[in-house]
N, C-alpha and C positions, 0 to 999 in steps of 0.2 A: 588593316588598321587595328592598332592594338587596344587592349581592354581599357585603358585609361581615358580613350577617347569618349568614352561612354559613361564618364563620371560626373556627377553634378558637384556643385560648391561643397556639399556635404560629404562627398565620396560615394555616395550611393545613388543607384539609379533602380528602377523596378525591373525586373526581367521582360516584362511586356514591351518595355518602352527600349530595351536593347534590341530585341529580336525585330520590332517594327523599323527601328533605323537602321539595323543592318539588312533586313529586308529590303528596304528603299535604296539603301547603297548599292546593293548588288543588282537591283532593277535599274539604276541609272546607268551604273557601268555597262550592263548587259545592251540596254538601249544604245549606248554611244557604239559599241561594237557592231550592233545590228545595222546602225546607220551607215556604219563606215564599209561594211562589208556588202549590205543590201539594203540601199535607200527605200524609203517608204514608197516612192514612184516608180520604182524599177519594176520591169516586166520581166518575168521568168521566161528564158528562153529554152531552147533544146537542141541538143546536138544533131548530127547527121547519123545516119546507119549505115553501116558498112553493107557490102554485097552479100556477105555471108549471112549478117544479121537480118536483112530484108528476106532473105530465102527462107529463113527459119519462120520468121513471123509469118509469111505469106504461105508457107508449106509446099513450095517448089524448090526446084534445083537452081543454081546459081546460072546454069547454062541457059535456063529459061529466061531469066530476067536480062541477060546479056544479048540473047537472040532477040528480044522484043526492043532493047535499045540500039542495036544494030539496024534493025528494020525501021526505025524511026517511030515506033509505036510506044506509047505510055508517056510519063513526063521524062524530062530530059535531066540525067543525073549530073552531080559535080564530078568531074574526073581530073584525078591529080597528074601530075607530070608523068608518072610512072604507070598511067592507065587505070589506076585503081576508082572506081566507081563507088559513090555513095549518095544517099537519099536522104530528103527530111522525111519526119513522120506524116507531113500531109502528102508528099509525094507518093509513101508507101500506101497511103489510103487510095491515092489516085490508081496506082498500080492494081491494087485489089480490087477495084471497081472495075478497071478495063478488063482484068482476067475473068470476072464474073460475067461481063457482057459478052466476052469474045469467046469464052470458053466452050468447048463441044457439048452438044445436047446430051443429056443424061450424067453429065459429070458433075461432081459436087460443087457447092456454092463456095465461093471465095468471100461471101458476106455471111458471117455466121449469126444474122439476126434472128430473134426468136420468131415463130410463126404466130398467127392468131391464137391457134389453138395450144400455144406454148406459154406458160405463166411467167411472169417478171420472177427471177431468180435473186432472192435475197440471201447473202452470206454474212453471219454474224461472226467476227472474230473476237474471242473472248479470252479473257483469264483474270483470276482473281488477284494475282500477285504481279506488281509491275517488274519490268526487267526481262519479261519473258519474251520480248521480240513480237509482240501483238500488233504495234503501230507499223514497225518495219514489214511485217508480214501482209497486213493490209493496204499499204502504200503500194508495195510491189507487184501484190495480186492484181489490185485495180489496174495498174499501168499495163501490165502484161496482158491482161484480159483487153484492154483497149486497143493495143498493138496488135493482138491477135484479129482485130476487126468487130468486137463486140462493142456496143454502146453500154458504158459503164457510169454509174454514179456512186461516187464515193461519199459515206457520211461519217463524218467526225462527231462521235457522240462523246468523246472525252472532254472535260471541261480545260485539260492542260492543253488542248489544241495542237498536239505535236503532227499529228496528219495534215492539220491544216498550215502549219508553218512548213511543212515538207513541199508543199506546193505553192509556196510563195506568198501566202497570206499572213499577213502578222494582226492578229485580233488585238494585241497590246498597243498597235500604233495607229492601226485603221478602226475605222467604225464597221465592223461584222456583225451582221445577223447570223444568229444559229438556227438548229433545228427546234430550239426552244419556242420561238416565235410561231412554229406551226403546231406546237404541243399545248400550248398554254391554254389555260381554262376560261380566260376572261374574254371580254370582246375585242381585245387588240390582236387576237391570233390573226394569222395571215395565213396565205397558200404557200405551200413549199417552192412554187415557182418562183416567189419573190425572193427566196432565199439562195437557190442554186447559182453556182458562178463556174465560168469555164476555167479549164486548167491550161498548162503549155502542151497537154497530149491530145490530140484529136481524139474524137470519141470518148473522153473522159469529162466530166462535171464533178463537182465537190458541192457538199453542203457544210459549210466551214463551222468550227466549234467557237464558243468562248465561254468565259465563266458564268453568262447568263443561263448555261445548260444547268448549273447547278440548282437553280430555282426551281426547276421541276421536281427535284427530289423534295423540296419543303411545299411545293404546292398540292402534290398529289395527296399525300395525308390529310391535308385540308379538305380537298376535294371529296376525299372518302367518307369524312364526318360532318359534311356540310348539311344544311337542310334539304337539298336537292342533291343526294350523292350519286346519282345515276351516271353522271359522267365520270366520276372518280371510280366508280366500282367496274367501269369498262376503261380503265386506263391503258390498259395493255393493247386496246385496237387502236391507239392513237397514231403510231408511226406506220401501220398498214394502211390507214385512213388517209394519211398525208400522202402515202406514195401512190394511192388511187389517181391522184390528180395528175401524175406524170407517169403512169403505166405504160403508155404507147411510145415514150420516148427513150427508153432504156430496155436493156436485155438483162442486165446484172446490176445489182445494188451490192456493194461491200460496205458493211457499217464496222468501223472501230469502236468497240465498246469500251467504257470507262473499267478500269481495273477495279472495280468493286461490286458487289451484289446489290444495286438499288433499283430503284423504278426505271431510271433510264436502261440499264442493261435487260431488266425484264420485260420492257416495252420493245426493245429490239428483237429480244429471243421470241416472242409470240408472233411477230411480223416475219420472222425467218423461214426461208426453205430450207437451210442447212446451218450447221453451226461448226466453226473450226476452232478447238481449243489448242492454243499453243502451250508447249512443255519445255521446259528447260530440264534437261536430265540430270537433276542434280537430287540428292534425298529430301532437302528442305522444300524444294519447289513441288516435287511429287506430292510430299505430305500436305502441303498448302492447297495443290488441287484436289485432293481427297475431300478436304474439308468443304472446298468451293463446290464440289459436285453434290455432296450430302446436303448442304444448305440450298443449293439451286434445286435439285430434286423436289425437296420437302416444298418450298414455295411454289414451283411450277405444278405441283400436285393440286395445291390448293386453288391456283388460278384455273386449271382445269376443270376442278369441280365447279368453279364459279361460272363455267361456260366458254372459256377460251380454249381452242382446240390448235394444238402445235402439230403440224402435220409435215414434220421434217422428211426431206428427201434423203438427205444423209448428215451423219454426225462423225465427225472425224478429229483425231490427235494429231498434231504436228509438232515433231521434235525439233524444236530451234536451239541456236547457238551451240550445235553440237561439234564436239571436238573428237575426231575419230581415233585419235591416237591416245586419248584419255580412257584408261582401263575402267574406272568406275562409272564413267558415261555411258561407254558400251554396256556394261552390266546393266544398266539402270533401263537403257533402250530395249534390250533383250527381254528385261523383267516386263515391261509394258507390252510387248510385242507378244508376250507367252500369255499375258492376261487378256488383251484385247486384239486378236488378230484381224478381225473384222474392221475395226475403228482406227487402227494406226494407219497413217499414210505410208506408203512404201519408202518415199523419198524424205530425206532429212534436210533440215537447213542448216548448212555448217557455219561455224563461227568464222568470221573473216575480216581482216582488218579493212578490206575495200569497201565493205558496207559501212562499217562504222566511221571510217574515213571520210565517205561520200556523206555522210550525215551531219558531219562537221560544217559543211557548207550547205546545209538544207537541200541536199540532192539524195537521189536513189542511185542504185546501181544502173539502172536504165537511163540515167541521165548524164552519169561522167564519163569521160573518154577513157579508153582501155590504156591509153599513153601516160595517162597519169599516175599508173600503179605497176607493180612488177607484173608482167605480163601471166605468170604462173599463178598468182594470188588473185588476180581478176578473173582468169578463166576459170579456176577453180570456182570462185563465188558464182559466177554467171552460171556455171553448169550446174550447180546444186540449186540456185534459184529457179532457174528454167524448168528444172526437174518436178519441183514442188508444184509450181503454178501450172505445168501442163498437166499433171494429175488431177489437180483441182479443177481445172477447165473440163477435163475428161468426164468428171463426175458431174459438172452442169450439165454437159451434153447428154450424159446418160439420164439424168432426171428430166430431159426434155424427149427421151426417147430416141437419141441419134448418137452416132458415134462422133467422137472430136475429129475436125477435117485435118 
């Protein structure tokens, strides 16, 4: 639309009116596209997984799964005319349960649920700067952990609700409750149980986000200065208290924090067992991260002195959108590794058109079919993605005092 469309009879229109009209126009057009591509009443499905993928997620050989099928044990896979087997995610979970029940005594468990003496592990994925791959990392990590047999709760704490949209929930079209309802300071606060929704992945639930989350940023300062500020002073315990209500239902919680250092992020961090900071290896991004860490450290020190204890099991930096052929990026990664050898993940998440193309249709790499992409591109991205998530899963199991199965 051209500029003249936003002029009144005098030929002038206030700038605020211009951007409001343009914002409404964009919103209307996007809603039309969304409803064409993904109707509000649509249910998000999930593709089938190849024999090789099933073997990888279960941690067994392909021949083990083939043998079970030939012996009539476990779920019946779909078999193509060429004899290729594929399983649904639900069938993969059935296989996992069967292997766990019929495994040899003393062998590892195929159900990696935490035991009674192992704490709920909460991972916060953070970055001060947008575009660092934070939401993409959180989505793939949560789905990977679920496919590996963990019971996972993903929490979208970003009012922009990108993680929510990736899981087929449309807060702009649906009536969606966010975590704000379990954090709010008034009598309308509800249990987190009322907010959790299932996803298309077995073992993975989600707490959606909406613009209402922003209210927490306004409510908390008011609570801090109210006549009875006791609740406000302990705002940093509100997520951990909410999670206590579902502690027995999950092994791991993955929180996608907003790209800002506000009360939402601070509340998530003080509830965390571990923190994952996504880093795009460019000079401006690393400079921004430096400022973020300085501010965060100062604020967390104040919170610690106020009585909040952050007992992190681990803290790591993850390089995202990495282009190995880019000389300056390789140099920046080497710079970070030299400074923080203990805190840098060994695996990097490469930049890939496969991941960005999947996102166009609100999907992750674990949801799209390999046949939709150039195989080399897809395989390269999946190899990188699994390496990152396996390393993080290993850290979670290490925090529990056991090895990754």
